Backbone of each chain as ProteinMPNN parsed JSONL, in Angstrom:
{"seq_chain_A": "MNFNKEFDASGLACPLPIVKTKKALADMTSGQVLRVISTDPGSVCDMAAFAEQTGNALLEQASENSKFVFYLKKA", "coords_chain_A": {"N_chain_A": [[88.225, 101.686, 101.431], [88.497, 104.81, 103.104], [91.377, 106.919, 103.287], [94.0, 108.914, 104.775], [96.61, 109.198, 104.097], [99.203, 107.666, 102.156], [101.576, 105.04, 102.133], [104.024, 103.546, 100.293], [105.587, 100.594, 100.499], [106.649, 98.837, 98.771], [108.879, 96.377, 97.552], [110.654, 96.668, 99.614], [112.511, 95.146, 102.274], [112.367, 93.4, 105.454], [113.778, 95.188, 108.203], [112.46, 97.349, 107.102], [109.75, 97.972, 106.067], [108.235, 98.201, 108.459], [109.737, 99.992, 110.051], [109.678, 102.259, 108.411], [106.962, 102.654, 108.19], [106.349, 103.469, 110.721], [107.653, 105.931, 110.652], [106.129, 107.189, 108.692], [103.759, 107.516, 110.014], [104.372, 109.411, 111.822], [103.964, 112.216, 111.271], [101.242, 112.402, 111.244], [97.882, 112.924, 112.469], [96.08, 111.947, 115.42], [93.704, 109.41, 114.884], [93.65, 109.61, 112.154], [93.979, 107.837, 109.02], [96.319, 105.573, 107.717], [97.422, 104.19, 104.726], [99.144, 101.354, 103.884], [101.29, 99.812, 101.588], [102.742, 96.753, 100.758], [105.27, 94.409, 99.663], [106.46, 92.452, 100.948], [106.112, 89.309, 102.265], [106.428, 88.712, 104.94], [105.563, 90.943, 106.208], [102.905, 90.756, 106.801], [102.454, 89.39, 109.236], [104.144, 91.003, 110.719], [103.065, 93.606, 110.602], [100.701, 93.348, 112.002], [101.726, 92.748, 114.505], [103.083, 95.101, 114.99], [100.974, 96.922, 115.087], [99.581, 95.992, 117.317], [101.442, 96.387, 119.369], [101.922, 99.121, 119.336], [99.545, 100.391, 119.521], [98.325, 101.581, 117.404], [95.602, 101.099, 115.486], [94.96, 98.261, 113.467], [92.986, 98.418, 110.944], [92.137, 97.128, 108.671], [93.205, 94.527, 106.468], [94.493, 93.341, 103.393], [95.152, 91.3, 100.485], [96.334, 92.061, 97.304], [96.974, 91.147, 94.099], [99.621, 89.884, 94.662], [100.491, 91.838, 96.349], [100.449, 93.396, 99.558], [98.067, 95.025, 101.507], [97.509, 97.424, 103.977], [95.526, 99.034, 106.461], [95.993, 101.44, 108.732], [95.033, 102.936, 111.734], [95.886, 105.852, 113.226], [96.954, 106.071, 116.582]], "CA_chain_A": [[88.289, 102.439, 102.686], [89.143, 106.122, 102.982], [92.62, 107.076, 104.04], [94.547, 110.266, 104.735], [97.978, 109.195, 103.585], [99.604, 106.348, 101.691], [103.018, 104.763, 102.12], [104.283, 102.362, 99.474], [106.813, 99.912, 100.933], [106.921, 97.766, 97.797], [110.29, 96.101, 97.286], [111.466, 96.779, 100.825], [112.561, 93.955, 103.123], [112.408, 93.583, 106.907], [112.649, 95.741, 108.958], [112.102, 98.663, 106.554], [108.321, 98.315, 106.022], [107.776, 98.607, 109.79], [110.468, 101.196, 110.46], [109.212, 103.394, 107.612], [105.556, 102.891, 108.53], [106.423, 104.276, 111.946], [108.004, 107.297, 110.236], [105.008, 107.746, 107.94], [102.716, 107.87, 110.98], [104.853, 110.462, 112.734], [103.392, 113.558, 111.071], [99.784, 112.313, 111.133], [97.22, 113.199, 113.747], [95.315, 110.837, 115.984], [92.444, 109.109, 114.209], [93.853, 109.561, 110.702], [94.242, 106.483, 108.521], [97.457, 105.398, 106.811], [97.35, 102.995, 103.893], [100.495, 100.87, 103.604], [101.364, 98.742, 100.592], [104.005, 96.043, 100.927], [105.406, 93.176, 98.882], [107.15, 91.512, 101.834], [105.109, 88.434, 102.905], [106.615, 88.771, 106.394], [104.927, 92.134, 106.774], [101.547, 90.433, 107.249], [102.567, 89.169, 110.683], [104.839, 92.14, 111.341], [102.196, 94.785, 110.726], [99.77, 93.044, 113.096], [102.5, 92.875, 115.748], [103.364, 96.536, 115.147], [99.722, 97.56, 115.497], [99.265, 95.564, 118.681], [102.377, 96.957, 120.343], [101.972, 100.585, 119.33], [98.214, 100.933, 119.748], [97.747, 102.054, 116.14], [94.713, 99.982, 115.139], [94.984, 97.719, 112.109], [91.554, 98.388, 110.617], [91.847, 96.162, 107.612], [94.336, 94.153, 105.63], [94.067, 92.548, 102.242], [96.223, 91.119, 99.508], [95.904, 92.321, 95.928], [98.027, 90.853, 93.114], [100.898, 89.67, 95.349], [100.822, 92.973, 97.227], [99.685, 93.393, 100.8], [97.604, 96.379, 101.826], [97.116, 97.573, 105.387], [94.978, 100.329, 106.87], [96.317, 101.666, 110.142], [94.463, 104.166, 112.309], [96.862, 106.372, 114.196], [96.458, 106.132, 117.978]], "C_chain_A": [[89.004, 103.775, 102.473], [90.43, 106.159, 103.791], [93.174, 108.481, 103.828], [95.915, 110.335, 104.069], [98.307, 107.779, 103.131], [101.122, 106.221, 101.731], [103.236, 103.465, 101.352], [105.635, 101.752, 99.849], [107.182, 98.781, 99.965], [108.415, 97.62, 97.546], [111.175, 96.159, 98.514], [111.377, 95.511, 101.667], [112.638, 94.359, 104.591], [113.733, 94.211, 107.321], [112.098, 97.029, 108.352], [110.597, 98.95, 106.465], [107.793, 98.816, 107.379], [108.413, 99.929, 110.215], [109.944, 102.428, 109.707], [107.723, 103.678, 107.809], [105.489, 103.781, 109.768], [106.716, 105.739, 111.597], [106.829, 107.972, 109.528], [103.897, 108.206, 108.888], [103.07, 109.12, 111.789], [104.177, 111.823, 112.538], [101.872, 113.53, 110.887], [99.158, 112.601, 112.493], [96.366, 112.006, 114.15], [93.986, 110.654, 115.259], [92.572, 109.049, 112.694], [94.254, 108.151, 110.279], [95.385, 106.487, 107.499], [97.261, 104.098, 106.041], [98.783, 102.591, 103.554], [100.422, 99.739, 102.588], [102.728, 98.079, 100.734], [104.043, 94.824, 100.02], [106.098, 92.099, 99.724], [106.123, 90.63, 102.557], [105.208, 88.451, 104.433], [105.892, 89.944, 107.026], [103.5, 91.873, 107.241], [101.537, 90.218, 108.76], [103.149, 90.397, 111.378], [103.919, 93.329, 111.572], [101.192, 94.575, 111.861], [100.469, 93.213, 114.444], [102.811, 94.337, 116.046], [102.123, 97.245, 115.696], [99.416, 97.241, 116.967], [100.153, 96.263, 119.711], [102.382, 98.469, 120.399], [100.607, 101.218, 119.577], [97.59, 101.563, 118.516], [96.907, 100.898, 115.588], [94.86, 99.564, 113.679], [93.523, 97.497, 111.724], [91.224, 97.296, 109.622], [93.141, 95.777, 106.909], [93.852, 93.241, 104.521], [95.272, 92.287, 101.358], [95.638, 91.275, 98.111], [97.091, 92.053, 95.016], [99.419, 90.783, 93.745], [101.388, 90.907, 96.116], [99.935, 92.89, 98.455], [99.327, 94.834, 101.146], [97.094, 96.417, 103.259], [96.536, 98.965, 105.617], [95.194, 100.468, 108.372], [95.7, 102.983, 110.595], [95.398, 104.644, 113.396], [96.237, 106.546, 115.576], [96.48, 107.572, 118.476]], "O_chain_A": [[89.996, 103.849, 101.748], [90.551, 105.518, 104.835], [92.863, 109.147, 102.841], [96.325, 111.374, 103.552], [97.76, 106.808, 103.655], [101.853, 107.159, 101.411], [102.7, 102.418, 101.715], [106.687, 102.318, 99.556], [107.943, 97.88, 100.316], [109.126, 98.606, 97.353], [112.332, 95.74, 98.462], [110.322, 94.884, 101.765], [112.934, 95.507, 104.922], [114.765, 93.779, 106.808], [111.342, 97.739, 109.016], [110.187, 100.072, 106.76], [106.994, 99.751, 107.427], [107.736, 100.851, 110.671], [109.786, 103.5, 110.29], [107.274, 104.808, 107.618], [104.687, 104.712, 109.849], [106.121, 106.659, 112.159], [106.562, 109.156, 109.729], [103.184, 109.167, 108.598], [102.205, 109.788, 112.355], [103.853, 112.505, 113.511], [101.281, 114.509, 110.431], [99.821, 112.53, 113.528], [95.987, 111.177, 113.323], [93.241, 111.61, 115.047], [91.701, 108.5, 112.02], [94.793, 107.377, 111.07], [95.411, 107.284, 106.561], [96.975, 103.05, 106.619], [99.545, 103.386, 103.004], [99.603, 98.828, 102.709], [103.75, 98.76, 100.819], [103.006, 94.273, 99.65], [106.295, 90.974, 99.265], [105.346, 91.131, 103.37], [104.218, 88.237, 105.133], [105.635, 89.949, 108.23], [102.939, 92.67, 107.992], [100.715, 90.793, 109.473], [102.718, 90.783, 112.464], [103.986, 93.982, 112.614], [100.872, 95.512, 112.593], [99.895, 93.744, 115.395], [102.806, 94.761, 117.202], [102.2, 98.046, 116.628], [99.043, 98.119, 117.744], [99.691, 96.674, 120.775], [102.802, 99.049, 121.401], [100.507, 102.422, 119.813], [96.452, 102.03, 118.568], [97.444, 99.84, 115.26], [94.882, 100.401, 112.777], [92.905, 96.512, 112.128], [90.19, 96.633, 109.707], [94.055, 96.591, 106.771], [92.913, 92.465, 104.699], [96.291, 92.968, 101.467], [94.597, 90.705, 97.782], [98.129, 92.697, 95.167], [100.299, 91.562, 93.379], [102.56, 90.998, 96.481], [98.815, 92.381, 98.399], [100.164, 95.735, 101.087], [96.34, 95.545, 103.689], [97.0, 99.947, 105.037], [94.644, 99.708, 109.169], [95.83, 104.009, 109.927], [95.668, 103.932, 114.363], [95.143, 107.092, 115.718], [96.105, 107.836, 119.618]]}, "seq_chain_B": "MATKKMALIATKGTLDMAYPPFILASTAAALGWDVQIFFTFYGLQLLRKSLDGVSISPLANPAMPMPIPMPVMVQMLPGMESMATMMMKKKMKSKGVASLQELRDVCLEADVKFVACQMTVDLFEFETSEFIKEVEYGGAATFMKFAGESDVCLFI", "coords_chain_B": {"N_chain_B": [[101.016, 101.958, 130.028], [104.185, 100.753, 130.748], [107.273, 101.761, 129.26], [108.845, 99.475, 127.151], [111.98, 97.74, 127.328], [115.044, 96.997, 125.639], [118.085, 95.299, 125.694], [121.106, 94.916, 124.053], [124.001, 92.992, 123.221], [126.573, 93.487, 121.083], [128.862, 91.647, 119.476], [130.147, 90.929, 117.184], [131.765, 91.644, 114.065], [131.349, 91.21, 111.37], [129.764, 91.398, 108.12], [127.351, 89.863, 107.91], [126.763, 89.333, 110.602], [126.44, 91.828, 111.563], [124.001, 92.755, 110.952], [121.77, 91.62, 112.603], [121.81, 93.006, 115.278], [121.33, 95.706, 114.496], [118.943, 95.508, 113.041], [117.11, 94.501, 114.936], [117.283, 96.504, 116.88], [116.458, 98.84, 115.487], [113.872, 98.117, 114.82], [112.677, 97.629, 117.335], [112.857, 100.188, 118.354], [111.112, 101.463, 116.631], [108.802, 100.4, 117.563], [108.491, 101.725, 119.808], [110.14, 101.099, 121.905], [112.706, 101.35, 124.407], [116.033, 101.338, 123.716], [119.271, 99.906, 124.062], [122.552, 99.359, 122.91], [125.365, 97.467, 123.507], [128.555, 97.576, 122.461], [131.156, 95.424, 121.876], [134.447, 93.908, 121.71], [134.806, 92.626, 118.444], [132.54, 93.803, 117.581], [132.838, 96.481, 117.85], [133.663, 97.483, 115.441], [131.412, 98.212, 114.138], [130.831, 100.698, 114.897], [132.382, 102.458, 113.64], [133.072, 105.435, 111.728], [132.804, 105.122, 108.956], [131.182, 102.442, 107.399], [132.071, 100.935, 105.404], [134.158, 99.103, 105.428], [133.185, 96.807, 106.572], [132.908, 93.407, 106.224], [132.261, 90.211, 104.58], [133.18, 86.782, 104.733], [133.591, 83.838, 102.809], [135.178, 81.91, 103.824], [135.644, 79.428, 106.297], [132.974, 79.483, 106.72], [130.833, 77.619, 106.137], [128.074, 77.44, 105.8], [127.253, 79.478, 104.262], [125.366, 80.453, 101.524], [126.409, 79.813, 98.252], [126.844, 80.956, 94.897], [128.09, 79.187, 93.138], [129.579, 76.001, 93.861], [132.435, 76.203, 95.923], [135.724, 75.369, 96.42], [137.636, 75.255, 99.484], [140.308, 75.921, 99.122], [140.178, 77.685, 97.007], [138.645, 79.704, 98.085], [140.473, 80.846, 99.717], [142.06, 82.471, 98.202], [143.6, 85.635, 97.304], [141.557, 88.524, 97.385], [139.134, 87.217, 97.372], [137.522, 87.631, 99.577], [136.731, 90.313, 99.388], [135.35, 90.108, 97.042], [133.262, 88.363, 97.674], [131.981, 89.932, 99.561], [131.18, 92.107, 98.018], [129.403, 90.823, 96.283], [127.475, 89.911, 98.069], [126.465, 92.317, 99.117], [125.387, 93.388, 96.806], [123.402, 91.555, 96.246], [121.783, 91.866, 98.499], [120.901, 94.479, 98.123], [119.402, 94.185, 95.801], [117.312, 92.732, 96.79], [115.947, 94.445, 98.334], [116.911, 94.849, 100.888], [117.911, 96.775, 103.61], [120.797, 98.952, 103.778], [123.643, 98.622, 105.984], [124.44, 101.071, 106.916], [122.117, 102.598, 106.574], [120.357, 101.356, 108.386], [121.728, 101.783, 110.76], [121.633, 104.543, 110.884], [118.871, 104.88, 111.194], [118.563, 103.823, 113.739], [120.04, 105.679, 115.245], [118.606, 108.023, 114.798], [116.329, 107.334, 116.137], [117.072, 107.475, 118.694], [118.425, 105.249, 119.815], [120.63, 103.947, 122.138], [124.105, 103.863, 121.923], [126.702, 102.1, 123.265], [130.121, 101.874, 123.748], [132.456, 99.393, 124.567], [134.79, 100.19, 126.855], [137.079, 98.817, 127.678], [137.709, 97.041, 125.517], [138.063, 98.893, 123.518], [140.38, 100.109, 124.339], [142.025, 97.858, 124.399], [142.292, 97.136, 121.682], [143.46, 99.375, 120.831], [141.976, 101.484, 119.672], [141.035, 104.722, 118.49], [138.929, 107.163, 119.881], [138.136, 108.983, 118.055], [137.794, 107.599, 115.757], [135.336, 106.602, 115.8], [131.72, 107.077, 115.486], [130.157, 110.114, 116.622], [128.067, 109.828, 118.405], [128.503, 107.809, 120.174], [128.773, 106.402, 123.437], [130.907, 105.724, 126.233], [131.722, 102.908, 128.207], [131.633, 100.338, 130.756], [131.188, 96.877, 131.833], [129.512, 97.177, 134.049], [127.978, 99.369, 133.38], [126.49, 98.338, 131.301], [125.098, 96.307, 132.683], [123.449, 97.743, 134.36], [121.457, 98.854, 132.698], [120.632, 96.517, 131.393], [119.62, 95.023, 133.471], [117.187, 96.121, 133.92], [115.832, 95.524, 131.693], [113.467, 94.165, 129.262], [113.971, 92.483, 127.204], [116.923, 90.805, 126.449], [119.799, 90.313, 124.686], [122.602, 88.481, 123.439], [124.725, 88.973, 120.874]], "CA_chain_B": [[101.95, 100.837, 129.836], [105.582, 101.186, 130.875], [108.075, 101.571, 128.048], [109.654, 98.253, 127.182], [113.406, 97.982, 127.109], [115.837, 95.896, 125.093], [119.53, 95.465, 125.82], [121.821, 94.004, 123.156], [125.464, 93.02, 123.195], [127.028, 93.192, 119.719], [130.273, 91.236, 119.602], [130.697, 90.509, 115.892], [131.968, 92.765, 113.149], [131.216, 90.841, 109.959], [128.555, 91.939, 107.493], [126.157, 89.082, 108.266], [126.46, 89.452, 112.026], [126.178, 93.233, 111.893], [122.579, 93.021, 110.721], [120.813, 91.373, 113.688], [121.61, 94.059, 116.282], [120.735, 96.924, 113.935], [117.554, 95.223, 112.67], [116.3, 94.415, 116.156], [117.254, 97.798, 117.559], [115.633, 99.801, 114.744], [112.482, 97.682, 114.924], [112.212, 97.875, 118.703], [112.685, 101.637, 118.489], [109.872, 101.798, 115.907], [107.693, 99.942, 118.401], [108.456, 102.589, 120.988], [110.973, 100.557, 122.982], [113.932, 102.029, 124.782], [117.038, 100.343, 123.332], [120.693, 100.189, 124.242], [123.444, 98.314, 122.374], [126.72, 97.498, 124.053], [129.446, 97.045, 121.427], [132.412, 94.979, 122.456], [135.322, 93.154, 120.799], [134.734, 92.978, 117.018], [131.345, 94.63, 117.377], [133.265, 97.894, 117.802], [133.811, 97.891, 114.026], [130.117, 98.732, 113.68], [130.715, 102.077, 115.364], [133.272, 103.306, 112.841], [132.364, 106.461, 110.942], [132.432, 104.477, 107.7], [130.928, 101.004, 107.548], [132.478, 100.317, 104.139], [135.098, 98.007, 105.653], [132.521, 95.627, 107.144], [132.954, 92.417, 105.147], [131.872, 88.827, 104.852], [134.093, 85.849, 104.092], [133.079, 82.473, 102.691], [136.11, 81.025, 104.546], [135.155, 78.979, 107.599], [131.566, 79.855, 106.787], [130.295, 76.631, 105.179], [126.623, 77.559, 105.598], [126.948, 80.616, 103.391], [124.972, 79.991, 100.189], [127.284, 80.314, 97.199], [126.261, 80.739, 93.565], [128.677, 77.932, 92.652], [130.382, 75.394, 94.926], [133.783, 76.743, 95.866], [136.613, 74.682, 97.363], [138.29, 76.123, 100.461], [141.564, 76.405, 98.53], [139.845, 78.827, 96.152], [138.161, 80.775, 98.973], [141.625, 81.464, 100.373], [142.799, 83.335, 97.273], [143.469, 87.077, 97.538], [140.437, 89.174, 96.695], [137.882, 86.465, 97.48], [136.675, 88.219, 100.616], [136.088, 91.533, 98.879], [134.395, 89.716, 96.008], [132.088, 87.812, 98.37], [131.305, 91.071, 100.191], [130.531, 92.879, 96.957], [128.263, 90.052, 95.788], [126.442, 89.894, 99.118], [125.852, 93.652, 99.177], [124.594, 93.549, 95.589], [122.21, 90.718, 96.416], [120.935, 92.513, 99.503], [120.278, 95.653, 97.514], [118.39, 93.742, 94.845], [116.174, 92.17, 97.536], [115.32, 95.499, 99.148], [117.436, 94.846, 102.254], [118.544, 98.056, 103.927], [122.242, 98.898, 104.023], [123.969, 98.772, 107.405], [124.459, 102.513, 107.186], [120.735, 103.063, 106.698], [119.788, 100.847, 109.641], [122.383, 102.455, 111.887], [121.073, 105.897, 110.929], [117.525, 104.783, 111.767], [118.763, 103.627, 115.185], [120.491, 106.939, 115.848], [117.468, 108.949, 114.751], [115.334, 106.893, 117.114], [117.691, 107.562, 120.029], [118.99, 104.02, 120.356], [121.888, 104.341, 122.772], [125.255, 103.033, 121.567], [127.766, 102.162, 124.267], [131.308, 101.111, 123.367], [133.169, 98.805, 125.702], [136.055, 100.916, 127.005], [138.189, 97.864, 127.791], [138.141, 96.551, 124.203], [138.549, 100.054, 122.759], [141.785, 100.239, 124.756], [142.716, 96.636, 123.999], [142.626, 97.188, 120.257], [144.069, 100.697, 120.594], [141.153, 102.332, 118.806], [140.895, 106.112, 118.923], [137.496, 107.491, 119.875], [137.874, 109.793, 116.857], [137.463, 106.697, 114.65], [133.925, 106.221, 115.949], [130.718, 108.136, 115.353], [130.165, 110.954, 117.825], [126.959, 109.484, 119.309], [128.904, 106.706, 121.052], [129.177, 106.643, 124.823], [131.902, 104.716, 126.613], [131.468, 102.375, 129.539], [132.04, 98.96, 130.993], [130.16, 95.875, 132.106], [128.541, 97.68, 135.023], [127.075, 100.257, 132.636], [125.551, 97.463, 130.591], [124.247, 95.588, 133.632], [122.442, 98.66, 134.917], [120.338, 98.915, 131.755], [120.169, 95.147, 131.126], [118.862, 94.562, 134.636], [115.822, 96.667, 133.866], [115.292, 95.29, 130.35], [112.489, 93.095, 129.025], [114.637, 91.571, 126.272], [118.362, 90.984, 126.533], [120.385, 89.339, 123.768], [124.029, 88.509, 123.145], [124.828, 88.655, 119.445]], "C_chain_B": [[103.391, 101.358, 129.896], [106.333, 100.903, 129.577], [108.912, 100.302, 128.182], [111.097, 98.583, 126.854], [114.09, 96.752, 126.527], [117.321, 96.253, 125.205], [120.217, 94.44, 124.927], [123.321, 94.115, 123.397], [125.861, 92.611, 121.783], [128.523, 92.894, 119.775], [130.933, 90.897, 118.267], [130.772, 91.671, 114.919], [131.904, 92.395, 111.68], [129.856, 91.303, 109.434], [127.289, 91.184, 107.921], [125.769, 89.275, 109.73], [126.22, 90.887, 112.479], [124.688, 93.534, 111.779], [121.674, 92.793, 111.929], [120.693, 92.481, 114.742], [120.938, 95.31, 115.722], [119.275, 96.704, 113.518], [116.665, 95.226, 113.918], [116.172, 95.767, 116.841], [116.355, 98.791, 116.827], [114.154, 99.426, 114.835], [111.92, 97.977, 116.304], [111.969, 99.365, 118.915], [111.395, 102.077, 117.79], [108.642, 101.398, 116.71], [107.608, 100.755, 119.694], [109.294, 102.093, 122.154], [112.18, 101.465, 123.222], [115.056, 101.002, 124.563], [118.472, 100.819, 123.584], [121.498, 99.031, 123.664], [124.838, 98.528, 122.952], [127.629, 96.822, 123.032], [130.774, 96.674, 122.057], [133.177, 94.088, 121.477], [135.062, 93.566, 119.339], [133.488, 93.795, 116.678], [131.69, 96.111, 117.299], [133.411, 98.403, 116.371], [132.528, 98.531, 113.502], [129.888, 100.17, 114.118], [131.616, 103.026, 114.573], [132.451, 104.288, 112.017], [131.926, 105.875, 109.606], [132.27, 102.979, 107.928], [131.377, 100.236, 106.306], [133.393, 99.106, 104.334], [134.465, 96.748, 106.222], [132.32, 94.596, 106.037], [132.404, 91.066, 105.576], [132.848, 87.922, 104.109], [133.441, 84.476, 103.973], [133.952, 81.479, 103.466], [135.581, 80.702, 105.929], [133.699, 79.363, 107.811], [130.792, 78.933, 105.841], [128.798, 76.742, 104.914], [126.25, 78.697, 104.661], [126.581, 80.134, 101.995], [125.866, 80.63, 99.13], [126.637, 80.049, 95.846], [126.805, 79.475, 92.902], [129.51, 77.332, 93.778], [131.833, 75.851, 94.791], [134.685, 76.048, 96.887], [137.313, 75.689, 98.276], [139.581, 76.723, 99.9], [141.326, 77.645, 97.656], [139.412, 80.019, 97.008], [139.321, 81.539, 99.615], [142.344, 82.478, 99.49], [142.579, 84.819, 97.571], [142.285, 87.641, 96.755], [139.11, 88.464, 96.848], [136.934, 87.095, 98.496], [135.963, 89.472, 100.094], [135.08, 91.192, 97.793], [133.1, 89.196, 96.652], [131.278, 88.946, 98.999], [130.527, 91.875, 99.16], [129.27, 92.157, 96.46], [127.12, 90.041, 96.793], [125.721, 91.236, 99.182], [124.935, 93.88, 97.976], [123.279, 92.775, 95.722], [121.235, 91.364, 97.393], [120.183, 93.692, 98.908], [119.145, 95.237, 96.583], [117.15, 93.182, 95.533], [115.515, 93.206, 98.445], [115.762, 95.503, 100.599], [118.176, 96.164, 102.482], [120.046, 97.886, 104.057], [122.467, 99.058, 105.523], [123.91, 100.233, 107.814], [123.045, 103.031, 107.43], [120.125, 102.627, 108.028], [120.411, 101.535, 110.85], [121.844, 103.877, 112.032], [119.676, 105.9, 111.544], [117.626, 104.642, 113.287], [119.124, 104.948, 115.86], [119.364, 107.969, 115.89], [116.469, 108.631, 115.842], [115.905, 106.856, 118.529], [118.075, 106.224, 120.649], [120.355, 104.403, 120.92], [122.984, 103.345, 122.417], [126.323, 103.209, 122.641], [128.928, 101.292, 123.795], [132.002, 100.627, 124.625], [134.559, 99.443, 125.789], [137.247, 99.962, 127.025], [138.669, 97.393, 126.417], [138.589, 97.688, 123.287], [140.038, 100.223, 123.065], [142.607, 99.041, 124.283], [143.184, 96.696, 122.55], [143.233, 98.536, 119.849], [143.304, 101.515, 119.564], [141.185, 103.746, 119.375], [139.399, 106.423, 118.883], [137.14, 108.323, 118.647], [137.529, 108.92, 115.646], [135.974, 106.357, 114.655], [132.98, 107.409, 115.766], [130.558, 108.846, 116.697], [129.086, 110.566, 118.851], [127.336, 108.412, 120.339], [129.239, 107.185, 122.465], [130.111, 105.511, 125.207], [131.646, 104.237, 128.031], [131.928, 100.934, 129.633], [130.865, 98.065, 131.321], [129.101, 96.387, 133.08], [127.516, 98.603, 134.368], [126.017, 99.419, 131.925], [124.578, 96.811, 131.565], [123.135, 96.472, 134.199], [121.21, 98.684, 134.012], [119.752, 97.518, 131.539], [119.295, 94.617, 132.26], [117.423, 95.027, 134.637], [115.139, 96.31, 132.553], [114.298, 94.131, 130.3], [113.092, 92.03, 128.104], [116.135, 91.868, 126.328], [119.024, 89.898, 125.693], [121.885, 89.57, 123.572], [124.19, 88.074, 121.692], [126.287, 88.642, 119.008]], "O_chain_B": [[103.756, 102.288, 129.178], [106.056, 99.921, 128.888], [109.591, 100.086, 129.186], [111.391, 99.577, 126.19], [113.762, 95.618, 126.874], [117.743, 97.356, 124.858], [119.949, 93.242, 125.026], [123.839, 95.181, 123.73], [125.525, 91.515, 121.334], [129.337, 93.765, 120.08], [132.129, 90.611, 118.216], [129.936, 92.574, 114.949], [132.347, 93.163, 110.827], [128.929, 91.563, 110.201], [126.277, 91.801, 108.253], [124.586, 89.369, 110.057], [125.846, 91.134, 113.626], [124.176, 94.449, 112.425], [120.88, 93.672, 112.265], [119.574, 92.869, 115.078], [120.083, 95.907, 116.376], [118.458, 97.619, 113.63], [115.614, 95.866, 113.949], [115.101, 96.136, 117.322], [115.576, 99.504, 117.459], [113.288, 100.297, 114.917], [110.818, 98.511, 116.432], [111.004, 99.761, 119.568], [110.677, 102.947, 118.283], [107.571, 101.985, 116.557], [106.763, 100.5, 120.553], [109.176, 102.605, 123.267], [112.598, 102.231, 122.354], [115.034, 99.923, 125.154], [118.818, 101.976, 123.346], [121.175, 97.865, 123.894], [125.401, 99.621, 122.889], [127.488, 95.628, 122.768], [131.432, 97.5, 122.689], [132.597, 93.576, 120.52], [135.098, 94.758, 119.034], [133.404, 94.401, 115.61], [130.925, 96.903, 116.748], [133.298, 99.602, 116.116], [132.556, 99.298, 112.54], [128.885, 100.787, 113.761], [131.616, 104.236, 114.802], [131.305, 104.022, 111.656], [130.799, 106.105, 109.168], [133.105, 102.335, 108.564], [131.102, 99.044, 106.168], [133.405, 98.192, 103.509], [135.135, 95.722, 106.344], [131.65, 94.866, 105.04], [132.125, 90.817, 106.749], [133.291, 88.24, 103.005], [132.813, 83.999, 104.918], [133.533, 80.353, 103.735], [135.125, 81.588, 106.651], [133.25, 79.544, 108.943], [130.179, 79.389, 104.876], [128.3, 76.205, 103.924], [125.084, 78.866, 104.306], [127.389, 79.475, 101.341], [126.054, 81.846, 99.119], [125.959, 79.038, 95.666], [126.081, 78.776, 92.194], [130.091, 78.071, 94.573], [132.389, 75.882, 93.692], [134.434, 76.131, 98.09], [137.553, 76.832, 97.886], [139.907, 77.88, 100.166], [142.172, 78.536, 97.582], [139.746, 81.169, 96.723], [139.188, 82.7, 100.002], [143.154, 83.262, 99.985], [141.508, 85.214, 98.032], [142.053, 87.27, 95.604], [138.066, 89.02, 96.504], [135.717, 87.099, 98.315], [134.769, 89.669, 100.321], [134.077, 91.886, 97.629], [131.997, 89.542, 96.23], [130.047, 88.927, 98.974], [129.383, 92.27, 99.384], [128.224, 92.771, 96.247], [125.95, 90.145, 96.424], [124.495, 91.279, 99.291], [123.864, 94.475, 98.095], [122.206, 93.262, 95.366], [120.028, 91.407, 97.154], [118.992, 93.881, 99.154], [118.075, 95.845, 96.572], [116.069, 93.153, 94.946], [114.629, 92.875, 99.233], [115.091, 96.081, 101.453], [118.965, 96.602, 101.645], [120.523, 96.806, 104.405], [121.604, 99.561, 106.242], [123.413, 100.589, 108.882], [122.802, 103.797, 108.362], [119.465, 103.411, 108.71], [119.73, 101.834, 111.831], [121.625, 104.36, 113.142], [119.33, 106.796, 112.314], [116.867, 105.267, 114.028], [118.582, 105.29, 116.911], [119.191, 108.687, 116.875], [115.838, 109.525, 116.405], [115.307, 106.285, 119.441], [118.054, 106.077, 121.871], [121.137, 105.094, 120.267], [122.819, 102.137, 122.587], [126.788, 104.32, 122.895], [128.743, 100.116, 123.48], [132.118, 101.352, 125.613], [135.395, 99.257, 124.905], [138.298, 100.261, 126.458], [139.872, 97.343, 126.161], [139.399, 97.477, 122.384], [140.848, 100.45, 122.166], [143.74, 99.193, 123.825], [144.322, 96.351, 122.235], [143.482, 98.789, 118.671], [143.897, 102.157, 118.696], [141.34, 103.942, 120.581], [138.692, 106.0, 117.968], [135.979, 108.366, 118.24], [137.036, 109.42, 114.634], [135.423, 105.89, 113.657], [133.375, 108.57, 115.873], [130.789, 108.266, 117.758], [129.18, 110.931, 120.023], [126.572, 108.143, 121.267], [129.887, 108.213, 122.662], [130.106, 104.455, 124.575], [131.39, 105.029, 128.937], [132.531, 100.39, 128.708], [129.707, 98.43, 131.121], [127.922, 96.06, 132.944], [126.345, 98.621, 134.746], [124.828, 99.736, 131.94], [123.375, 96.764, 131.308], [122.031, 96.005, 134.479], [120.077, 98.554, 134.477], [118.533, 97.348, 131.505], [118.352, 93.86, 132.032], [116.554, 94.421, 135.264], [114.008, 96.729, 132.307], [114.287, 93.252, 131.16], [112.773, 90.845, 128.206], [116.558, 93.022, 126.264], [118.839, 88.708, 125.95], [122.36, 90.706, 123.545], [123.838, 86.953, 121.326], [126.579, 88.394, 117.838]]}, "name": "protein", "num_of_chains": 2, "seq": "MNFNKEFDASGLACPLPIVKTKKALADMTSGQVLRVISTDPGSVCDMAAFAEQTGNALLEQASENSKFVFYLKKAMATKKMALIATKGTLDMAYPPFILASTAAALGWDVQIFFTFYGLQLLRKSLDGVSISPLANPAMPMPIPMPVMVQMLPGMESMATMMMKKKMKSKGVASLQELRDVCLEADVKFVACQMTVDLFEFETSEFIKEVEYGGAATFMKFAGESDVCLFI"}
């Protein structure tokens, strides 16, 4: 999937992947896609909850080699 | 959709109990919530300019996982608290857990409102100059005003 920006949250624990994803989205424009990589298993549920509550759509999520990848479309 | 609100009361000043209010507040702020934390009693320690003094003790804390079993008599020895604090901070860092300072900074950047309980500030004879400048001072009525309109309200 194409994306406009990537944020690597590997090694970070709760709540940093979410808090920093929010920051990464701040300078993006509506409709742009952010790719987030995380190693925190809790971020799977957290990212879905973040997307639901902020209106930034979670387009796709996958796990690759013990890493979790998320594609968020900025609202 | 109306902005959601969360009101927290932070009453503890140890390293382990300092995390929940800052984690919840920074996360809620990231979700676009309006957040206020009322710091009272030992929670006031979390408003100091430096958070270096925030510690954890294995004493009277039997649920704290220890690398080796440690009798209470040993936990009482001088230096054990600072050693336990150092080890906990090291472990947190190695696991990618944010420092308290980092989480507090995130809260401040996100406009989380910090209110210090004036009564306990006076009780413990703290000077407002000991606290970060973003702190506001108020009492129970100040908290109730915001808490009454909140969606989530927790006592920590």
